[in-house]
N, C-alpha and C positions, 0 to 999 in steps of 0.2 A: 465521190470521196467523202469520208465522214469529217465532221467538224474537227475532231481532235487530231485526225491524221493530217489535215491541211496545216494546222498550226505547227505541228511538229516538223513537217516537211519544210515549211518556210523559215522556221527559226534557225538562224545562223547559216542558212544555205543560199546566200545571195548568188544569183546567176546573172552576171553582167551581159553575157551574150543574148540571153533571153530578154533581158530588160531593154537592150538596144533594139532588138527585133520588135518588141511590143511597142516601143516608142516610135519606130518608123511606121508601123501600121496605124498607130494612134494619130500620127501626123497626117497620114492620108485621110483618115476619118475626119479630121479637123478641116482639111481642104474641102471635103464634100459638104460640110455644114457651111463654110464660108462662101463657096461658089454657088451652092444651092440658094443661099440668101441673096446673093447678087443676081442670080437668074430670076428670082421672084421679085426683084425690085426693092428688097428690104434694105439694101446697102449699095453703095458704090465702091466699097472697099475691094481692092485687088491686091491681096497680100503678096503674091509672088512678084508682081510688078513693083510694089513698094519696096520689098526687100532687095530685089535685083537692082533697081535704080539707086538704092542707097550705096551699093558697091560699084556699079558700073552705069552712072547716070546717062551717059551719051551712047551706049552700046545699042546694037540692033535689038529689036524686040525679042528674037529667039534667044539671044545671049542673055538679055535681062531676065527672062523667064527661067532659063536654065540655072543662072546664078541664084535667083530667088528660090527656086525649088531645092537647090543644094543647101542653101542656108536654112530653109525651113526643115528639111530632113535632118540636118545636123543638130538643130535645136530639138527636134523630136527625139532623136537618139539620146541626147543629153537629159532631156526631161523624162525619158523612159527610165533612165538610171535613177533619177531623183524619185520618181513615183514608186518604183520598185523598192528603193531604200525606205521610203515612207511606209510602205506596206509592211516591210520587215520590222521597222521601228515600232509600229503599233501592234504588231503580231496579229494580223487578221486571222479570224478563226473560221471563215467561210467565204465562198465565192460571192455570196450576197453582201457580206461586209466589205469585200474588196470593191464591189460596185458602188456601194453607199459611200465609203470613204473616198473612192475615186471621184464621185460626183462632188463631194465636199471640197476635195483638193482642187479639182478643176474649177469650181465656182470661185474659190478664193484666188486662184492663179489668174483666172480670166478677169476678175474685177480689178486686180492689181494692174494687169496689162492694159485694160480699157483706160485707166487713168494715167498710166506711165507712158504708154506708147505715144500719145500726142506730144508729151514733153520731149521724149527721145527724138521724134521726127523733127520737131521744131528746132532742136539744138544740133542734130547730127545729119539730117537728110539734106544732101546738097540741093536738090530741086525745091524743097520746101524753103530752105534758107535763101535761095535766089529768087523766090517768088514764082518759079515756073510751075510749081504744084501748089495748090491752095493749102493753107494751114488746116490741120485735121480737126481743130476745135476741141472743146472739152469732152473727154471720154470718146473721142473720134466721131462726135455728132456732126462734124462738117462733112462726113461721108454718108449721112442719113441718120435720122433720129433713132432708127432701130439698130444701128451699128453696134452700140455698146452691148445690148442683149445678145446680138449675134456673136460678139467676141466671147462673152461669158459661155454661151451655149457651145461654141466651138471647143473651148478649153474643157468643158465638161465632157463633151464627146471624146476628146483626146484621152482624158483621164480614165474614163470608163472603159474604153477599148483597150488602152495600154494596160491598165490594171487587170482587166479580165483575161487578156492573153497571157500576161505574166503569171498570174495565179494558175491558169489552166495548164500552162506548160511547166512551170517551175514547181508548182504544188502537186 
């Protein structure tokens, strides 16, 4: 697709269904990065367990992971809509620009999450509040010193994958 054609196709033609699909696939890519880092010993973060126990702290493990997965996918769909909206707002002119801006958006989003997630968990997570789960530490470093960079990289992966899929399908 030529540069000028992509800009014309995206301008004003927001496709929410495509954005949701792109966000869901991006959320799966994010899990690959997170659990890949966990498998390599770079972090002890278990996102789906953390999300699931936030909602159902005493449930069986399979229920905790199912709830965590649903929460993560819902957030992926929502952020797919946001990322597609941002791509429209800046009027990307090429697939490469979508990837570059996606990496930028993901890096910013991941940095914010790395610093805000510990605050949220300390205030809202029932197992952290009760002391049954250790506090996450500054920028989630309580789960390993490489956890913050993993969070940022996972968000960059999300944004690149979601943005690329959205532009490829919608553009």
